[in-house]
GUDO-155930 format. One record per residue (C-alpha): residue in three letters; x, y, z; residue number from 1. Coordinates in steps of 0.1 Angstrom, whole numbers. Layout:
# GUDO-155930
<rest ALA, u X, v Y, w Z, nr NUM>;
...
//
This chain:
# GUDO-155930
<rest MET, u -245, v 33, w 253, nr 1>;
<rest ALA, u -277, v 61, w 264, nr 2>;
<rest LYS, u -309, v 50, w 251, nr 3>;
<rest ASN, u -325, v 83, w 262, nr 4>;
<rest LEU, u -297, v 105, w 238, nr 5>;
<rest ASP, u -312, v 109, w 199, nr 6>;
<rest PRO, u -304, v 82, w 171, nr 7>;
<rest ILE, u -280, v 109, w 153, nr 8>;
<rest THR, u -265, v 119, w 184, nr 9>;
<rest ARG, u -261, v 79, w 191, nr 10>;
<rest LEU, u -252, v 74, w 158, nr 11>;
<rest SER, u -223, v 102, w 163, nr 12>;
<rest GLN, u -206, v 90, w 194, nr 13>;
<rest ALA, u -206, v 51, w 183, nr 14>;
<rest CYS, u -182, v 66, w 154, nr 15>;
<rest ASN, u -152, v 79, w 172, nr 16>;
<rest PRO, u -127, v 76, w 142, nr 17>;
<rest THR, u -95, v 79, w 168, nr 18>;
<rest LEU, u -106, v 49, w 190, nr 19>;
<rest PRO, u -91, v 18, w 189, nr 20>;
<rest LEU, u -117, v -12, w 192, nr 21>;
<rest GLU, u -109, v -34, w 220, nr 22>;
<rest PRO, u -116, v -73, w 217, nr 23>;
<rest GLY, u -153, v -81, w 218, nr 24>;
<rest ASP, u -165, v -48, w 205, nr 25>;
<rest ASP, u -197, v -51, w 186, nr 26>;
<rest ARG, u -183, v -23, w 161, nr 27>;
<rest TYR, u -154, v -46, w 151, nr 28>;
<rest VAL, u -156, v -61, w 116, nr 29>;
<rest ASP, u -130, v -90, w 105, nr 30>;
<rest CYS, u -114, v -77, w 73, nr 31>;
<rest GLU, u -89, v -106, w 69, nr 32>;
<rest GLY, u -106, v -122, w 40, nr 33>;
<rest VAL, u -103, v -85, w 21, nr 34>;
<rest ARG, u -67, v -76, w 32, nr 35>;
<rest GLY, u -46, v -105, w 22, nr 36>;
<rest SER, u -31, v -103, w 57, nr 37>;
<rest GLY, u -26, v -131, w 78, nr 38>;
<rest PHE, u -3, v -110, w 104, nr 39>;
<rest LEU, u -22, v -117, w 135, nr 40>;
<rest GLU, u -28, v -155, w 134, nr 41>;
<rest GLU, u 8, v -163, w 116, nr 42>;
<rest CYS, u 26, v -140, w 147, nr 43>;
<rest VAL, u 7, v -165, w 174, nr 44>;
<rest ARG, u 24, v -192, w 159, nr 45>;
<rest CYS, u 51, v -183, w 151, nr 46>;
<rest PHE, u 60, v -171, w 188, nr 47>;
<rest GLN, u 41, v -207, w 198, nr 48>;
<rest ARG, u 66, v -225, w 179, nr 49>;
<rest ALA, u 100, v -206, w 188, nr 50>;
<rest ARG, u 124, v -217, w 215, nr 51>;
<rest PRO, u 122, v -200, w 244, nr 52>;
<rest ALA, u 163, v -192, w 244, nr 53>;
<rest GLU, u 153, v -177, w 206, nr 54>;
<rest PRO, u 127, v -149, w 213, nr 55>;
<rest ILE, u 113, v -134, w 176, nr 56>;
<rest VAL, u 110, v -99, w 168, nr 57>;
<rest ARG, u 83, v -84, w 143, nr 58>;
<rest GLY, u 73, v -54, w 126, nr 59>;
<rest PHE, u 36, v -43, w 120, nr 60>;
<rest ALA, u 36, v -17, w 91, nr 61>;
<rest GLY, u 6, v 0, w 78, nr 62>;
<rest HIS, u -15, v 31, w 68, nr 63>;
<rest ILE, u -22, v 53, w 98, nr 64>;
<rest GLY, u -56, v 47, w 106, nr 65>;
<rest VAL, u -54, v 11, w 89, nr 66>;
<rest GLY, u -66, v -7, w 125, nr 67>;
<rest LYS, u -30, v -16, w 136, nr 68>;
<rest SER, u -43, v -8, w 173, nr 69>;
<rest THR, u -75, v -27, w 169, nr 70>;
<rest GLU, u -57, v -54, w 156, nr 71>;
<rest MET, u -25, v -52, w 183, nr 72>;
<rest LEU, u -52, v -57, w 211, nr 73>;
<rest ARG, u -69, v -84, w 190, nr 74>;
<rest LEU, u -30, v -104, w 192, nr 75>;
<rest LYS, u -29, v -94, w 230, nr 76>;
<rest GLU, u -63, v -114, w 233, nr 77>;
<rest ARG, u -49, v -145, w 211, nr 78>;
<rest LEU, u -16, v -148, w 228, nr 79>;
<rest GLU, u -32, v -147, w 261, nr 80>;
<rest ASP, u -58, v -171, w 248, nr 81>;
<rest VAL, u -28, v -194, w 241, nr 82>;
<rest GLY, u -7, v -192, w 273, nr 83>;
<rest PHE, u 12, v -160, w 272, nr 84>;
<rest LYS, u 12, v -131, w 292, nr 85>;
<rest VAL, u 16, v -96, w 275, nr 86>;
<rest ILE, u 29, v -67, w 279, nr 87>;
<rest TYR, u 10, v -39, w 258, nr 88>;
<rest LEU, u 19, v -4, w 254, nr 89>;
<rest ASP, u 12, v 24, w 235, nr 90>;
<rest VAL, u 41, v 54, w 233, nr 91>;
<rest SER, u 11, v 73, w 216, nr 92>;
<rest ASP, u -12, v 78, w 243, nr 93>;
<rest ARG, u -25, v 114, w 246, nr 94>;
<rest GLU, u -21, v 109, w 285, nr 95>;
<rest THR, u 3, v 81, w 293, nr 96>;
<rest GLY, u 23, v 79, w 261, nr 97>;
<rest LEU, u 54, v 98, w 246, nr 98>;
<rest ASP, u 60, v 127, w 222, nr 99>;
<rest CYS, u 61, v 110, w 191, nr 100>;
<rest ASN, u 69, v 141, w 171, nr 101>;
<rest ASP, u 104, v 139, w 187, nr 102>;
<rest LEU, u 108, v 102, w 194, nr 103>;
<rest ASP, u 144, v 88, w 202, nr 104>;
<rest LEU, u 158, v 51, w 215, nr 105>;
<rest PRO, u 162, v 67, w 250, nr 106>;
<rest ASP, u 125, v 77, w 255, nr 107>;
<rest LEU, u 112, v 43, w 242, nr 108>;
<rest LEU, u 138, v 19, w 260, nr 109>;
<rest THR, u 129, v 41, w 293, nr 110>;
<rest PHE, u 92, v 42, w 288, nr 111>;
<rest ILE, u 94, v 1, w 279, nr 112>;
<rest ALA, u 109, v -3, w 312, nr 113>;
<rest GLY, u 86, v 18, w 335, nr 114>;
<rest GLU, u 57, v -2, w 317, nr 115>;
<rest ALA, u 72, v -32, w 316, nr 116>;
<rest ALA, u 78, v -30, w 359, nr 117>;
<rest LYS, u 44, v -17, w 367, nr 118>;
<rest GLN, u 26, v -42, w 341, nr 119>;
<rest LEU, u 51, v -75, w 355, nr 120>;
<rest SER, u 40, v -63, w 394, nr 121>;
<rest LYS, u 3, v -65, w 386, nr 122>;
<rest ILE, u 9, v -101, w 364, nr 123>;
<rest GLY, u 29, v -111, w 399, nr 124>;
<rest ARG, u -2, v -103, w 418, nr 125>;
<rest GLN, u -26, v -120, w 399, nr 126>;
<rest LEU, u -2, v -152, w 396, nr 127>;
<rest GLY, u 15, v -150, w 432, nr 128>;
<rest ILE, u 48, v -150, w 417, nr 129>;
<rest THR, u 74, v -122, w 426, nr 130>;
<rest VAL, u 90, v -105, w 393, nr 131>;
<rest GLN, u 121, v -83, w 404, nr 132>;
<rest SER, u 155, v -82, w 391, nr 133>;
<rest THR, u 183, v -64, w 414, nr 134>;
<rest LEU, u 203, v -51, w 384, nr 135>;
<rest PHE, u 170, v -35, w 374, nr 136>;
<rest ASP, u 167, v -18, w 404, nr 137>;
<rest SER, u 202, v -8, w 412, nr 138>;
<rest LEU, u 207, v 6, w 376, nr 139>;
<rest TRP, u 174, v 27, w 388, nr 140>;
<rest LYS, u 187, v 39, w 417, nr 141>;
<rest GLN, u 225, v 49, w 399, nr 142>;
<rest LEU, u 202, v 69, w 372, nr 143>;
<rest CYS, u 188, v 91, w 398, nr 144>;
<rest GLU, u 217, v 97, w 414, nr 145>;
<rest TYR, u 236, v 104, w 376, nr 146>;
<rest LEU, u 205, v 126, w 368, nr 147>;
<rest SER, u 205, v 145, w 407, nr 148>;
<rest GLY, u 246, v 152, w 400, nr 149>;
<rest LYS, u 244, v 168, w 367, nr 150>;
<rest LYS, u 213, v 192, w 383, nr 151>;
<rest LEU, u 187, v 172, w 364, nr 152>;
<rest VAL, u 156, v 168, w 391, nr 153>;
<rest LEU, u 129, v 144, w 381, nr 154>;
<rest LYS, u 92, v 162, w 391, nr 155>;
<rest PHE, u 70, v 130, w 388, nr 156>;
<rest LYS, u 86, v 112, w 418, nr 157>;
<rest GLU, u 51, v 108, w 432, nr 158>;
<rest ILE, u 49, v 77, w 400, nr 159>;
<rest LYS, u 58, v 48, w 420, nr 160>;
<rest ALA, u 73, v 22, w 389, nr 161>;
<rest PRO, u 108, v 31, w 383, nr 162>;
<rest TYR, u 121, v 45, w 351, nr 163>;
<rest LEU, u 87, v 58, w 343, nr 164>;
<rest PRO, u 91, v 93, w 359, nr 165>;
<rest LEU, u 123, v 95, w 341, nr 166>;
<rest ALA, u 99, v 87, w 305, nr 167>;
<rest ILE, u 74, v 113, w 314, nr 168>;
<rest GLU, u 100, v 138, w 325, nr 169>;
<rest ILE, u 115, v 138, w 287, nr 170>;
<rest LYS, u 78, v 142, w 272, nr 171>;
<rest ASN, u 71, v 171, w 290, nr 172>;
<rest ARG, u 102, v 191, w 294, nr 173>;
<rest PRO, u 114, v 197, w 258, nr 174>;
<rest SER, u 140, v 221, w 273, nr 175>;
<rest ALA, u 156, v 194, w 291, nr 176>;
<rest ARG, u 153, v 165, w 267, nr 177>;
<rest ALA, u 184, v 167, w 252, nr 178>;
<rest ALA, u 200, v 167, w 285, nr 179>;
<rest LEU, u 178, v 135, w 299, nr 180>;
<rest ARG, u 187, v 120, w 267, nr 181>;
<rest ASN, u 222, v 123, w 268, nr 182>;
<rest ALA, u 224, v 109, w 306, nr 183>;
<rest ILE, u 203, v 80, w 295, nr 184>;
<rest GLU, u 227, v 74, w 263, nr 185>;
<rest ALA, u 258, v 70, w 288, nr 186>;
<rest HIS, u 238, v 46, w 303, nr 187>;
<rest SER, u 220, v 29, w 275, nr 188>;
<rest THR, u 243, v -7, w 273, nr 189>;
<rest SER, u 239, v -10, w 312, nr 190>;
<rest LEU, u 197, v 2, w 306, nr 191>;
<rest LEU, u 193, v -27, w 281, nr 192>;
<rest ASP, u 212, v -51, w 298, nr 193>;
<rest ALA, u 187, v -44, w 331, nr 194>;
<rest LEU, u 157, v -45, w 311, nr 195>;
<rest ARG, u 167, v -79, w 296, nr 196>;
<rest ASP, u 170, v -93, w 329, nr 197>;
<rest LEU, u 138, v -83, w 342, nr 198>;
<rest LEU, u 120, v -94, w 312, nr 199>;
<rest THR, u 142, v -130, w 309, nr 200>;
<rest ILE, u 134, v -135, w 350, nr 201>;
<rest ALA, u 97, v -130, w 344, nr 202>;
<rest THR, u 96, v -155, w 312, nr 203>;
<rest VAL, u 113, v -180, w 339, nr 204>;
<rest GLU, u 86, v -174, w 361, nr 205>;
<rest LEU, u 59, v -175, w 339, nr 206>;
<rest ARG, u 70, v -207, w 320, nr 207>;
<rest ALA, u 75, v -223, w 357, nr 208>;
<rest LYS, u 35, v -216, w 363, nr 209>;
<rest GLY, u 31, v -236, w 332, nr 210>;
<rest LEU, u 27, v -206, w 311, nr 211>;
<rest LEU, u 45, v -205, w 277, nr 212>;
<rest GLY, u 69, v -172, w 287, nr 213>;
<rest LEU, u 60, v -132, w 279, nr 214>;
<rest VAL, u 55, v -115, w 247, nr 215>;
<rest VAL, u 57, v -71, w 245, nr 216>;
<rest LEU, u 38, v -56, w 221, nr 217>;
<rest CYS, u 50, v -16, w 210, nr 218>;
<rest ASP, u 20, v 1, w 195, nr 219>;
<rest GLY, u 20, v 37, w 185, nr 220>;
<rest THR, u 52, v 38, w 172, nr 221>;
<rest GLU, u 43, v 41, w 135, nr 222>;
<rest LYS, u 34, v 78, w 146, nr 223>;
<rest VAL, u 67, v 90, w 145, nr 224>;
<rest PRO, u 70, v 117, w 113, nr 225>;
<rest ARG, u 95, v 115, w 86, nr 226>;
<rest ARG, u 122, v 139, w 87, nr 227>;
<rest HIS, u 151, v 145, w 78, nr 228>;
<rest LEU, u 179, v 154, w 102, nr 229>;
<rest ALA, u 206, v 172, w 89, nr 230>;
<rest ASP, u 230, v 170, w 118, nr 231>;
<rest HIS, u 231, v 131, w 116, nr 232>;
<rest GLY, u 225, v 123, w 79, nr 233>;
<rest MET, u 194, v 102, w 80, nr 234>;
<rest THR, u 154, v 103, w 87, nr 235>;
<rest THR, u 141, v 101, w 123, nr 236>;
<rest HIS, u 127, v 66, w 109, nr 237>;
<rest GLU, u 161, v 56, w 100, nr 238>;
<rest ARG, u 175, v 69, w 135, nr 239>;
<rest LEU, u 151, v 51, w 155, nr 240>;
<rest PHE, u 139, v 17, w 132, nr 241>;
<rest VAL, u 171, v 11, w 111, nr 242>;
<rest ASN, u 204, v 26, w 134, nr 243>;
<rest ARG, u 190, v 15, w 167, nr 244>;
<rest ALA, u 170, v -21, w 156, nr 245>;
<rest PRO, u 200, v -43, w 170, nr 246>;
<rest GLN, u 186, v -28, w 208, nr 247>;
<rest LEU, u 148, v -28, w 197, nr 248>;
<rest ALA, u 156, v -65, w 192, nr 249>;
<rest GLY, u 178, v -71, w 224, nr 250>;
<rest LEU, u 149, v -73, w 249, nr 251>;
<rest GLY, u 154, v -106, w 254, nr 252>;
<rest VAL, u 118, v -118, w 247, nr 253>;
<rest HIS, u 90, v -121, w 219, nr 254>;
<rest VAL, u 86, v -82, w 211, nr 255>;
<rest VAL, u 59, v -68, w 180, nr 256>;
<rest TYR, u 67, v -32, w 173, nr 257>;
<rest SER, u 43, v -10, w 147, nr 258>;
<rest LEU, u 56, v 4, w 119, nr 259>;
<rest PRO, u 53, v 31, w 95, nr 260>;
<rest ILE, u 44, v 21, w 61, nr 261>;
<rest SER, u 64, v 46, w 46, nr 262>;
<rest LEU, u 98, v 26, w 62, nr 263>;
<rest ILE, u 92, v -8, w 47, nr 264>;
<rest TYR, u 98, v 11, w 16, nr 265>;
<rest ASP, u 134, v 27, w 22, nr 266>;
<rest PRO, u 162, v 11, w 11, nr 267>;
<rest ALA, u 178, v 9, w 45, nr 268>;
<rest PHE, u 149, v -7, w 63, nr 269>;
<rest THR, u 166, v -41, w 46, nr 270>;
<rest GLN, u 191, v -39, w 72, nr 271>;
<rest THR, u 161, v -38, w 101, nr 272>;
<rest VAL, u 150, v -67, w 81, nr 273>;
<rest GLN, u 182, v -87, w 88, nr 274>;
<rest THR, u 181, v -79, w 125, nr 275>;
<rest PHE, u 147, v -85, w 135, nr 276>;
<rest GLY, u 148, v -115, w 110, nr 277>;
<rest ASP, u 114, v -109, w 97, nr 278>;
<rest PRO, u 99, v -94, w 64, nr 279>;
<rest CYS, u 75, v -69, w 82, nr 280>;
<rest PRO, u 46, v -75, w 60, nr 281>;
<rest PRO, u 22, v -45, w 61, nr 282>;
<rest LEU, u -13, v -48, w 72, nr 283>;
<rest PRO, u -33, v -34, w 38, nr 284>;
<rest MET, u -61, v -13, w 31, nr 285>;
<rest VAL, u -94, v -32, w 23, nr 286>;
<rest ARG, u -96, v -37, w -15, nr 287>;
<rest LEU, u -128, v -26, w -28, nr 288>;
<rest ARG, u -118, v -38, w -63, nr 289>;
<rest SER, u -126, v -73, w -71, nr 290>;
<rest ASP, u -85, v -71, w -87, nr 291>;
<rest ASP, u -65, v -49, w -89, nr 292>;
<rest HIS, u -81, v -41, w -124, nr 293>;
<rest GLY, u -113, v -46, w -116, nr 294>;
<rest HIS, u -142, v -17, w -108, nr 295>;
<rest VAL, u -156, v -8, w -77, nr 296>;
<rest THR, u -187, v -17, w -72, nr 297>;
<rest PRO, u -215, v -24, w -39, nr 298>;
<rest ASP, u -211, v -65, w -49, nr 299>;
<rest THR, u -176, v -65, w -43, nr 300>;
<rest PRO, u -159, v -84, w -15, nr 301>;
<rest GLY, u -143, v -50, w 1, nr 302>;
<rest MET, u -174, v -31, w -2, nr 303>;
<rest LYS, u -198, v -57, w 11, nr 304>;
<rest THR, u -170, v -53, w 41, nr 305>;
<rest MET, u -173, v -16, w 46, nr 306>;
<rest TRP, u -208, v -18, w 46, nr 307>;
<rest ARG, u -206, v -42, w 75, nr 308>;
<rest MET, u -187, v -16, w 92, nr 309>;
<rest VAL, u -216, v 10, w 86, nr 310>;
<rest GLU, u -243, v -18, w 101, nr 311>;
<rest ALA, u -221, v -22, w 128, nr 312>;
<rest ARG, u -218, v 12, w 139, nr 313>;
<rest CYS, u -255, v 15, w 134, nr 314>;
<rest ARG, u -264, v -17, w 153, nr 315>;
<rest TYR, u -242, v -2, w 181, nr 316>;
<rest ALA, u -257, v 33, w 180, nr 317>;
<rest GLY, u -292, v 12, w 182, nr 318>;
<rest VAL, u -302, v 27, w 146, nr 319>;
<rest ASP, u -317, v 6, w 119, nr 320>;
<rest VAL, u -295, v 15, w 92, nr 321>;
<rest THR, u -324, v 14, w 68, nr 322>;
<rest GLU, u -333, v 46, w 88, nr 323>;
<rest ALA, u -296, v 60, w 92, nr 324>;
<rest PHE, u -293, v 72, w 51, nr 325>;
<rest ASP, u -318, v 88, w 28, nr 326>;
<rest ARG, u -310, v 57, w 5, nr 327>;
<rest PRO, u -279, v 30, w 4, nr 328>;
<rest GLU, u -261, v 48, w -23, nr 329>;
<rest THR, u -254, v 73, w 2, nr 330>;
<rest ALA, u -240, v 49, w 25, nr 331>;
<rest GLN, u -218, v 29, w -4, nr 332>;
<rest TYR, u -207, v 65, w -17, nr 333>;
<rest LEU, u -188, v 68, w 19, nr 334>;
<rest CYS, u -178, v 34, w 19, nr 335>;
<rest GLU, u -163, v 42, w -18, nr 336>;
<rest MET, u -148, v 73, w -5, nr 337>;
<rest SER, u -131, v 60, w 21, nr 338>;
<rest GLY, u -109, v 40, w -5, nr 339>;
<rest GLY, u -111, v 9, w 23, nr 340>;
<rest HIS, u -92, v 27, w 49, nr 341>;
<rest PRO, u -119, v 18, w 83, nr 342>;
<rest ARG, u -107, v 53, w 102, nr 343>;
<rest HIS, u -118, v 74, w 71, nr 344>;
<rest LEU, u -147, v 58, w 67, nr 345>;
<rest VAL, u -158, v 60, w 105, nr 346>;
<rest MET, u -146, v 99, w 102, nr 347>;
<rest PHE, u -168, v 102, w 68, nr 348>;
<rest LEU, u -201, v 89, w 92, nr 349>;
<rest ARG, u -198, v 108, w 123, nr 350>;
<rest SER, u -188, v 144, w 101, nr 351>;
<rest ALA, u -221, v 133, w 81, nr 352>;
<rest ALA, u -241, v 130, w 113, nr 353>;
<rest ASN, u -232, v 163, w 128, nr 354>;
<rest ALA, u -239, v 182, w 98, nr 355>;
<rest LEU, u -276, v 175, w 104, nr 356>;
<rest ASP, u -301, v 180, w 130, nr 357>;
<rest ALA, u -317, v 143, w 127, nr 358>;
<rest LEU, u -314, v 114, w 108, nr 359>;
<rest PRO, u -314, v 100, w 78, nr 360>;
<rest ILE, u -282, v 111, w 67, nr 361>;
<rest THR, u -287, v 126, w 33, nr 362>;
<rest ARG, u -262, v 125, w 2, nr 363>;
<rest GLU, u -255, v 161, w 11, nr 364>;
<rest ALA, u -243, v 158, w 42, nr 365>;
<rest ALA, u -223, v 127, w 30, nr 366>;
<rest ASP, u -207, v 149, w 0, nr 367>;
<rest LYS, u -201, v 175, w 26, nr 368>;
<rest ALA, u -179, v 153, w 49, nr 369>;
<rest VAL, u -159, v 145, w 19, nr 370>;
<rest ARG, u -153, v 179, w 4, nr 371>;
<rest ASP, u -143, v 189, w 39, nr 372>;
<rest TYR, u -117, v 160, w 40, nr 373>;
<rest ALA, u -109, v 172, w 3, nr 374>;
<rest ASN, u -100, v 206, w 14, nr 375>;
<rest GLY, u -80, v 197, w 40, nr 376>;
<rest LEU, u -59, v 178, w 14, nr 377>;
<rest LEU, u -61, v 205, w -15, nr 378>;
<rest ARG, u -44, v 231, w 15, nr 379>;
<rest ALA, u -19, v 205, w 22, nr 380>;
<rest LEU, u -5, v 190, w -7, nr 381>;
<rest PRO, u 27, v 206, w -16, nr 382>;
<rest GLU, u 25, v 217, w -53, nr 383>;
<rest ASP, u 50, v 197, w -67, nr 384>;
<rest TYR, u 31, v 164, w -57, nr 385>;
<rest TRP, u 6, v 167, w -77, nr 386>;
<rest ASP, u 19, v 157, w -110, nr 387>;
<rest ARG, u 32, v 122, w -93, nr 388>;
<rest LEU, u -1, v 113, w -78, nr 389>;
<rest ARG, u -18, v 115, w -109, nr 390>;
<rest LYS, u 0, v 88, w -118, nr 391>;
<rest PHE, u -20, v 67, w -92, nr 392>;
<rest ALA, u -55, v 77, w -106, nr 393>;
<rest GLY, u -56, v 42, w -116, nr 394>;
<rest PRO, u -42, v 13, w -98, nr 395>;
<rest THR, u -4, v 12, w -104, nr 396>;
<rest ASN, u 19, v -16, w -100, nr 397>;
<rest ASP, u 51, v 4, w -87, nr 398>;
<rest LEU, u 55, v 32, w -68, nr 399>;
<rest PRO, u 91, v 47, w -70, nr 400>;
<rest LYS, u 110, v 51, w -37, nr 401>;
<rest ASP, u 120, v 84, w -35, nr 402>;
<rest GLU, u 111, v 109, w -9, nr 403>;
<rest PRO, u 80, v 124, w -25, nr 404>;
<rest HIS, u 67, v 90, w -27, nr 405>;
<rest LEU, u 74, v 78, w 4, nr 406>;
<rest GLN, u 57, v 111, w 20, nr 407>;
<rest MET, u 26, v 105, w -1, nr 408>;
<rest LEU, u 24, v 68, w 17, nr 409>;
<rest LEU, u 28, v 81, w 51, nr 410>;
<rest TRP, u 5, v 111, w 43, nr 411>;
<rest LEU, u -23, v 93, w 30, nr 412>;
<rest TYR, u -22, v 108, w -6, nr 413>;
<rest ILE, u -16, v 68, w -21, nr 414>;
<rest TYR, u -25, v 36, w -7, nr 415>;
<rest GLU, u -12, v 4, w -8, nr 416>;
<rest TYR, u -33, v -24, w -12, nr 417>;
<rest MET, u -27, v -65, w -18, nr 418>;
<rest ASN, u -43, v -92, w -35, nr 419>;
<rest ASP, u -17, v -118, w -38, nr 420>;
<rest ASN, u 2, v -88, w -58, nr 421>;
<rest VAL, u 9, v -56, w -43, nr 422>;
<rest TRP, u -7, v -23, w -60, nr 423>;
<rest TYR, u -11, v 15, w -53, nr 424>;
<rest GLU, u -39, v 38, w -58, nr 425>;
<rest VAL, u -46, v 77, w -54, nr 426>;
<rest ASN, u -64, v 85, w -19, nr 427>;
<rest PRO, u -103, v 83, w -38, nr 428>;
<rest VAL, u -111, v 119, w -22, nr 429>;
<rest LEU, u -82, v 132, w -41, nr 430>;
<rest ARG, u -103, v 127, w -77, nr 431>;
<rest THR, u -131, v 150, w -60, nr 432>;
<rest LEU, u -107, v 177, w -66, nr 433>;
<rest ALA, u -108, v 201, w -99, nr 434>;
<rest LYS, u -69, v 206, w -98, nr 435>;
<rest PHE, u -64, v 166, w -98, nr 436>;
<rest ASN, u -85, v 163, w -129, nr 437>;
<rest GLN, u -65, v 188, w -146, nr 438>;
<rest ALA, u -45, v 179, w -177, nr 439>;
<rest ASP, u -8, v 174, w -171, nr 440>;
//
């Protein structure tokens, strides 16, 4: 970070809430001990112990912004450390990804196929091997001819990797999206077979080099919004993650998909669990209470972890944490208002810093950062949700599985925590609103 910038600018730049942290980033803080989740190491062991001919498919669920992408990148590093090669792709990437607001299996399979071809080509050059599938290459030619016959001309042919031009076309041409998807659906079985053939050949070549094989990490799919599809009689989540689970599990290599947290509370998701053969445990919030009945204090393990996040951001910016805030209670207030949600803490830090001309961050600036977010929630919250939310003013052990509660979980009005047992609690920012505190 440029040292010629003033301290408050450096701190603001160190707090980009949408940026996943790469392995080795000094801003990273390990939250494993205060989450109750051992997903990363469990996943590594699972893939290491699996038979080569019996690939494992896992889901990785959690609230948006809780740190799944950062953990996925750490998983990639760990898998490569133990001897796997990894294809990592982010379907939600603004520049190279897909339209998650309208995502279906044809888009996803095409994108995975294109990214697999591109990344395996690079891996092949690094290792001195050739990863090529006649079936994979032949189908791409057939698809292009089929599209041409349907008067669907691809505009991104300059992209050398096969299949990626089609994935980009689906994203950038909404008016042609249905026709393009129909064309892929007509070849969906062949596409899955061709993709599996490519990945299987890659696995064989990698194992011949003494490596353990290949893993695909598919990130960003948890950002698919939950909507009812009247024409299909199901939700968008059911369409992609339940009805298409056999295809998602059919790549022939180890795969991890990120999943929306509300999906794992959908009764239909049990079908996906049976198909994947994995319970898909979520990545919970950092629990700020000592347990589900304890008080939030600066001394609880979770609050100390959030404080370390604040320290790490200050240290990265070259700012002493004691000089960054008017008093420690100001930083602790932001930690508590985050509810153990890492992205929200970083968001509050940047918002509070940007409300001032210079450090330290004052309690007034911290209050404004929280209030701005609270007002956004106030404007967006459906009127009939308020009474339901008030029932989660304190820790609650049960979450109804109806549509409003699943949406509240997905939209971050309700947080999930884990301390051996699961409990739920309202987003603490909502407690600052007068409307939330009104009597029923």
